[in-house]
matplotlib code that plots the C-alpha trace (Angstrom):
import matplotlib.pyplot as plt

x = [0.0, 1.4, 1.7, -0.8, -3.3, -2.6, -2.7, -6.5, -7.7, -6.4, -8.0, -11.5, -11.4, -10.7, -13.6, -15.9, -14.9, -15.6, -18.9, -19.9, -18.5, -20.6, -23.8, -23.6, -23.0, -25.9, -28.1, -26.7, -27.8, -31.2, -31.9, -31.0, -33.3, -35.8, -35.7, -35.4, -38.1, -40.4, -43.4, -42.4, -39.8, -42.2, -44.0, -41.2, -40.3, -44.3, -44.0, -40.4, -41.1, -38.1, -35.9, -32.8, -34.4, -36.3, -33.2, -31.5, -34.3, -34.1, -30.7, -31.0, -33.6, -31.2, -28.7, -31.2, -31.9, -28.6, -27.8, -31.1, -30.6, -32.9, -33.5, -34.5, -37.4, -36.9, -39.1, -41.1, -42.0, -43.1, -45.6, -46.9, -47.3, -49.1, -51.3, -51.9, -53.1, -55.3, -57.3, -57.4, -58.9, -61.5, -62.4, -63.5, -67.0, -68.2, -65.6, -64.6, -63.2, -61.3, -59.9, -58.3, -57.1, -55.7, -54.0, -52.4, -51.0, -49.8, -48.0, -46.3, -45.3, -43.8, -41.9, -40.4, -39.4, -37.9, -35.8, -37.8, -38.3, -42.0, -42.7, -44.5, -46.3, -44.4, -41.1, -42.3, -43.3, -40.1, -38.2, -40.0, -40.0, -36.3, -37.3, -40.9, -41.7, -43.6, -46.1, -46.1, -49.2, -51.2, -49.8, -51.2, -54.3, -54.7, -53.5, -55.7, -58.8, -57.7, -57.6, -61.1, -62.4, -60.9, -63.1, -66.1, -66.1, -65.2, -67.6, -67.5, -66.0, -63.3, -62.2, -62.3, -60.0, -57.9, -57.4, -56.5, -54.1, -52.5, -52.3, -50.2, -47.6, -47.7, -47.0, -44.1, -42.7, -43.2, -41.5, -38.2, -35.7, -33.1, -35.8, -35.5]
y = [-0.2, 3.4, 6.1, 8.3, 5.3, 4.7, 8.7, 8.6, 5.7, 7.4, 10.7, 8.9, 6.9, 10.2, 11.8, 8.8, 9.1, 12.8, 12.3, 9.6, 11.5, 14.4, 12.2, 11.0, 14.2, 15.6, 12.6, 12.7, 16.4, 15.7, 13.1, 15.3, 18.2, 15.6, 14.1, 17.8, 19.3, 16.7, 17.7, 21.2, 19.6, 18.5, 21.7, 23.5, 21.8, 22.0, 25.8, 26.4, 24.3, 22.1, 20.3, 22.4, 25.8, 24.2, 22.7, 25.9, 27.9, 25.1, 25.5, 29.5, 28.6, 26.2, 29.1, 31.7, 29.4, 28.5, 32.6, 32.6, 32.4, 29.8, 29.5, 26.7, 27.7, 26.9, 24.6, 27.1, 29.0, 26.0, 25.5, 29.2, 28.9, 25.7, 27.4, 30.2, 27.7, 26.0, 29.6, 30.5, 26.7, 27.5, 30.7, 29.0, 27.9, 31.2, 33.2, 30.9, 33.9, 35.2, 32.0, 31.6, 34.9, 34.5, 31.2, 32.9, 35.4, 33.1, 31.1, 34.2, 35.1, 31.7, 31.8, 35.2, 34.0, 31.0, 33.1, 33.3, 36.2, 37.1, 39.9, 38.7, 35.7, 34.2, 34.8, 32.9, 30.1, 29.9, 29.8, 27.3, 25.3, 24.4, 22.2, 22.2, 20.8, 18.1, 20.3, 23.6, 22.5, 22.6, 26.1, 27.2, 25.7, 27.5, 30.7, 30.5, 29.8, 33.1, 35.0, 33.9, 34.7, 38.1, 38.7, 37.2, 34.1, 31.2, 28.5, 27.4, 24.2, 25.7, 27.7, 24.5, 23.1, 25.9, 25.3, 22.0, 22.9, 25.6, 23.3, 20.9, 23.6, 25.1, 21.5, 20.9, 24.4, 24.1, 20.7, 20.5, 21.1, 18.8, 15.8, 16.4]
z = [0.0, -1.1, 1.2, -0.3, 0.0, 3.6, 4.0, 2.4, 4.6, 7.8, 6.6, 5.8, 9.0, 11.0, 9.2, 10.1, 13.6, 13.9, 12.1, 14.4, 17.6, 16.3, 15.8, 19.0, 21.0, 19.1, 20.1, 23.6, 23.9, 22.1, 24.7, 27.7, 26.4, 26.1, 29.8, 31.1, 29.3, 29.1, 26.9, 26.7, 24.4, 22.1, 22.4, 21.5, 18.6, 17.1, 17.9, 16.0, 13.2, 13.4, 16.3, 15.4, 16.2, 19.3, 20.8, 20.4, 21.9, 24.9, 25.6, 25.6, 28.2, 30.3, 30.2, 31.2, 34.2, 35.1, 35.9, 38.2, 41.8, 42.8, 46.5, 48.8, 51.2, 54.9, 56.2, 58.1, 54.7, 53.2, 55.8, 55.7, 51.9, 52.4, 54.9, 52.5, 49.7, 52.2, 52.7, 49.0, 48.1, 51.1, 49.5, 46.0, 47.5, 48.1, 45.4, 42.9, 40.6, 43.7, 44.4, 41.0, 41.3, 44.7, 43.6, 40.8, 43.0, 45.4, 42.7, 41.4, 45.0, 45.5, 42.1, 43.2, 46.9, 45.2, 42.7, 39.8, 38.2, 37.9, 35.3, 32.0, 31.9, 29.0, 30.6, 33.9, 31.4, 29.9, 33.1, 34.7, 31.9, 32.5, 36.0, 35.7, 32.3, 33.4, 35.0, 32.7, 30.6, 34.2, 34.6, 30.9, 31.4, 35.0, 33.5, 30.3, 32.5, 34.9, 31.7, 31.0, 34.5, 34.3, 31.2, 33.0, 30.6, 32.7, 33.8, 37.7, 36.1, 34.2, 37.5, 39.5, 36.9, 37.1, 40.9, 40.4, 37.7, 40.1, 42.9, 41.0, 40.1, 43.6, 45.2, 42.9, 43.4, 47.2, 47.4, 49.1, 46.4, 47.8, 47.2, 43.4]

ax = plt.figure().add_subplot(projection="3d")
ax.plot(x, y, z, "-o")
ax.set_aspect("equal")
plt.show()
């Protein structure tokens, strides 16, 4: 075998190895994003129109989230929030609209105390998606019902559903961060 042929074989082998390494890295990164974001991964792909754009967006969310100073609540603060939630739920029978508004306010306050920025619903969703992608659809549904309620268009059943959805996210946010 001539030197030129040997060099060609080595170059081809190196290109194949590099291509396989790049493919494996891309597949591992994709798997990481799918596992971390759960259903939010698929939603992002649908919204963006292709996996590459969606994955770029999800990585940007991760980078933004990494810069946040997410704190753990003390057991006393978790207990105080749980008590507040009980009070908001108890209002539902007499004031369902007020109860849903109170649930939204309580979730937002809890997010703020944990270290999430709380300005703008869309930014809240993006920030929550990194650690809470599996319950994010609950928050979207609750928020949509609250918006309908604010416009006087929500049924009592929609408001009841909103409370269930808010509770799902509330409980996840309130959970001991060390248990995740």
